[in-house]
Phi, psi and omega in degrees: 000332182295345180299336182270355192247160170295136187299322180295320179290322181295330180270000185280157177292332179300316180292319180296324179295329179300313183291324178296318181295317182295319180295337177265017176067025175265135180285140180230131179213154177162183178270137183223138179268125176247167176238134177286174179302327180275359179091008179285148181280128178231133178250129179239139170268106193243159170222136179260126185233129179276126181256135182251157173272187185291345178262014180060030173263142179303127183252311181200172177246125179255131179249124176253132182223148176234131183291116178236029187303308184299311182292324181291315180298318177298318180295319179296320178297315180297320178296318180296317179295319180295322179294317179298315179299316180297318179297319180295315181298316181293331180283325188254342190237151175264113187249138174211155174237140181229150176279183186293342178267359179090010179274139183288128179246344176196150179213162172258175185294330180297324178299317180296316183298313186285317183282339180068013170267155174281163178299320182295326180287332185273316182298124180092347179276154175293151186295338181282011175299334180255010182289132176273140181301336180291337181281121181295146179297336180298328179296314181289330174297320177295320179302307184290329177293322181290306184287334178293336176265016175080017181252166181264132176257140173221135178182167177270128183234136176266121179248172178231128178285172183300325181276005176094351180287138179280151170214149185250142178228143168270104191259136171236116183240126185228145176279145171257116189272146175273185181295338179273002178083005180253152180300136173248339171195176184232144178243131177244128175242120185233145178245127181289113181240027184303311182299314181294321182291318178296318178296320180296318180293322176297316179294323178297319178294320179296315180295324178295320179294318178297316183297328182282332189247342187231168170274131185228135180208146178237142178234157167281172185300342180265359177099006178283133184287125180261317179206155182209141182269171187293328179301314182291322179298317179295320180297320184267346176084020182253164167263155185302317183293345180278343186242332181299129180089354179265165180275151181299338183298345179295342179263359186262160168298130186306320180296317179292323181296337179265359187275162177290331178297322180292318178297320179294325178304311181284332176294320177297319178297318179296334178272005175092013180270132174286153176229128180221126182186181171266128185236145174265135178234149181258127180281172179300326181277359179094000179284171179251137171229154181240137181229145168265116191224155170233130173259124183234115177292140177253126185252152175271186184295343179267001179085009179269140178288123182252338175195170180235130178253134176237129175242131184214167176224147183283119178237028183303315182297318180295318181294314180297321177296322179293318178296317179297319180300313181296319180296319181291321176298319178297318178296320179297319180297318179294321179300310181299321180298318181291321178296321180298333179271003175100004179274100182264010178275348184288143173223152182258137173286113187258032177297157179102185183216032178254189184295334179292332178297316179296315180298317180299317179298319179294321178294317178299319179296322179296317181293321177301318179296318178298320179298316180297315180299317180297315180297319179297320179294000000 
């Protein structure tokens, strides 16, 4: 009989036990893999039957078989695929089953690892054993209301491990319905997103700080405005609906916006180059403001620029003060030059309250003294 079988199976204790059972008049049935003369795999649904003679002595063994090759191979493939799927799910997902009262009836190893409870501590406990106090009870009320009506719930939930550390899960909880169409238990599949959630919250805090203290605006790679914060809107005098979807050139001096330098500016940004400088911007009313800004291209996983972020601060007062300072220094220089040539009629406008005011007052006093000396002479 072994001529029909795989050699490893023929030498196995399982195969030997079949013959022992049949010889003891025990019925044996099941699926068995045979090999054809050409070595092809054949699956038979077989039964081994002991045949007796008229004196009820064992005479021979009759084997009845039905070819189930197609269905068996399909079943084996499905089992293999199901095992792979189950292994992947158990590796990546936190799985639990709960009864209608919310008590845990089964979990996978990932649940134990993440929650830091033992299997014995979890089985039979209510599901809120891992509930974090920060999560409002209304959220869980929504969960049970959803799945209790036979629907699937999905949401981000903050849990607490046994040692008190929080962890976040992207939870999908679904009812398993009985023949009457009503839930008989619940299955929860959760993905640990603690690292991503903490990073998201940190970024949210950073963006909130930027939004509170700086001018913030985002563009697509071509310069179209995607979003803008209230600080920038107040500085420029616009409403949000007036700028979203418009090009950044609306804030530029018209001559510069038509120049090749401006086109090159955006081409450099599209190529991933940062830009940092002091820029002049035109307000809605036509006034000028000055900003210290950085334009930073944001790239996707392929390295392509998908948008441009600009963070800036208003330095109009500093720039205007600097321009005034330079103009006054230039005026002082011209004044001194004229006085050196003997023109004592010059006087300096000493408005303001900085160090140049003191210098100007001293220069005016010096010229007055020279005038007095000259008159006396």
